C-alpha positions as CSV (number, residue, x, y, z in Angstrom):
1,M,90.0,212.5,163.6
2,T,88.4,211.0,166.6
3,T,85.1,213.0,166.5
4,P,82.4,212.9,163.8
5,S,81.0,215.9,162.1
6,A,78.0,217.7,163.6
7,P,74.8,218.1,161.7
8,G,75.6,221.8,161.1
9,P,78.4,224.3,161.3
10,P,79.3,226.1,164.5
11,P,78.6,229.8,164.6
12,G,81.5,231.9,163.4
13,T,81.4,234.8,165.8
14,G,78.5,234.4,168.2
15,A,78.9,234.9,171.8
16,E,75.9,232.9,172.8
17,P,76.1,229.1,173.1
18,T,74.3,227.1,170.4
19,G,73.3,223.5,169.8
20,A,76.5,223.0,167.8
21,D,78.5,224.3,170.7
22,R,76.9,221.7,173.0
23,H,77.7,218.9,170.5
24,W,81.4,219.9,170.2
25,L,81.9,220.6,173.9
26,R,80.5,217.1,174.6
27,A,83.0,215.8,172.0
28,A,85.8,217.6,173.9
29,I,84.6,216.2,177.2
30,A,84.6,212.7,175.7
31,L,88.2,213.2,174.7
32,S,89.1,214.4,178.2
33,R,88.1,210.9,179.5
34,R,90.9,209.4,177.4
35,C,93.6,211.3,179.3
36,P,96.1,209.2,181.3
37,P,95.4,210.0,185.0
38,S,97.4,212.6,186.8
39,Q,97.5,214.0,190.3
40,T,99.2,217.2,189.0
41,A,97.2,218.2,185.9
42,F,93.6,218.4,184.7
43,S,92.2,216.0,182.2
44,V,91.1,218.2,179.2
45,G,89.8,217.6,175.7
46,A,89.8,220.0,172.8
47,V,88.3,220.0,169.3
48,I,89.0,222.5,166.5
49,V,86.1,222.9,164.1
50,D,85.9,224.9,160.9
51,A,83.0,227.1,159.8
52,R,81.3,224.1,157.9
53,G,81.3,221.9,161.0
54,E,84.3,219.7,160.0
55,V,86.8,218.7,162.6
56,L,90.2,220.1,161.7
57,A,92.1,218.6,164.7
58,D,91.5,217.4,168.2
59,G,93.6,216.5,171.3
60,Y,93.6,215.7,174.9
61,S,95.9,216.2,177.8
62,R,98.9,213.9,177.9
63,R,98.0,212.4,174.6
64,D,101.5,212.2,173.1
65,D,103.6,213.4,176.0
66,P,103.1,213.6,179.7
67,H,103.2,217.5,179.5
68,D,100.8,217.9,176.6
69,H,97.8,220.1,177.1
70,A,94.6,219.4,175.1
71,E,94.7,222.6,173.0
72,E,98.4,222.3,172.4
73,A,97.9,218.7,171.1
74,A,95.0,219.7,168.9
75,L,96.9,222.8,167.4
76,R,99.9,220.6,166.7
77,G,97.6,218.6,164.4
78,I,97.0,221.4,161.9
79,D,99.1,223.8,159.9
80,P,98.9,227.2,161.6
81,R,98.6,228.9,158.2
82,D,95.5,226.8,157.2
83,P,93.0,229.4,156.0
84,R,90.1,227.5,157.6
85,L,91.4,228.6,161.0
86,A,90.3,232.2,160.3
87,E,86.7,231.0,160.8
88,A,87.3,228.1,163.2
89,T,86.3,227.5,166.8
90,V,88.3,225.8,169.5
91,Y,86.1,223.8,171.9
92,S,87.8,223.0,175.2
93,S,86.4,221.2,178.2
94,L,88.5,223.6,180.4
95,E,89.6,227.2,180.0
96,P,92.8,227.4,178.0
97,C,95.7,227.9,180.4
98,S,97.4,231.3,180.8
99,Q,100.4,230.0,182.8
100,R,102.4,226.8,182.6
101,A,105.0,225.1,184.8
102,S,105.9,222.4,182.2
103,R,106.4,224.4,179.0
104,P,107.1,228.0,178.1
105,T,103.9,228.8,176.1
106,P,100.5,228.6,177.6
107,C,97.5,227.4,175.6
108,A,95.8,230.8,175.4
109,D,99.0,232.2,173.8
110,L,99.1,229.2,171.4
111,I,95.6,230.0,170.3
112,L,96.5,233.7,170.0
113,A,99.3,232.7,167.6
114,T,96.6,231.5,165.2
115,P,93.8,233.4,163.5
116,I,91.1,231.4,165.4
117,P,88.4,233.9,166.3
118,R,86.3,231.9,168.7
119,V,86.8,229.7,171.8
120,V,84.1,227.8,173.6
121,V,84.8,226.4,177.1
122,A,82.7,224.3,179.5
123,W,84.5,225.2,182.7
124,R,86.7,227.9,184.0
125,E,90.0,226.5,185.5
126,P,89.9,226.5,189.3
127,A,92.9,228.0,191.1
128,L,94.3,224.5,192.0
129,F,97.6,224.7,190.2
130,V,97.9,228.2,188.8
131,R,95.9,231.4,188.7
132,A,94.0,231.0,185.5
133,E,93.4,234.0,183.2
134,G,93.0,232.3,179.8
135,V,89.5,233.6,179.1
136,E,90.5,237.2,180.0
137,R,93.7,237.0,177.9
138,L,91.7,235.8,174.9
139,R,89.0,238.4,175.3
140,R,91.5,241.2,175.7
141,A,93.1,240.1,172.4
142,G,89.7,240.5,170.7
143,R,88.7,236.8,170.5
144,T,85.2,235.7,171.2
145,V,85.0,233.4,174.2
146,V,81.8,231.6,175.1
147,E,81.4,229.9,178.5
148,Y,78.9,227.0,178.2
149,A,78.3,226.6,182.0
150,A,75.6,224.0,181.4
151,L,78.3,221.5,180.7
152,A,80.7,222.5,183.4
153,E,79.6,219.7,185.7
154,E,80.4,217.1,183.1
155,A,83.9,218.6,182.7
156,R,84.4,218.7,186.5
157,E,83.3,215.0,186.9
158,V,86.3,213.9,184.7
159,N,88.6,215.7,187.2
160,A,86.8,214.7,190.4
161,H,90.0,213.0,191.6
162,L,91.7,216.4,191.8
163,L,88.8,218.3,193.4
164,G,88.3,216.0,196.4
């Protein structure tokens, strides 16, 4: 894994951001800085952390393929039947996508195909490429989604080349 363990576990179901959330979102933002540049896609990092605060998987946009999204790359790194996922949290520097041009399954749906109950994001996806509804889709499906707006600017900075 590319990120170290935090000093404590992330919360399992809380809707309020915590210190662990800040730590793991910063790790996701750090991963987003590793993305190969693109004029047609956001640079995003994602970390999946279990209830004990151990990294299960991580990923970033375009890590293994030019069409990879961060959550997709991270989820590919763990067996979807792993029982630790039932109490895990996905940390993403950007809202998981709800629509894709490059692949058939958006990241919000990939997360919903797992038992992961909690998603923490730093920044809502702006309507630059698609109309984003990942947060709403996850919430409608009963997942807890926490928006940690205090780190949104750090996530935006990585994507300044797209935002003008």
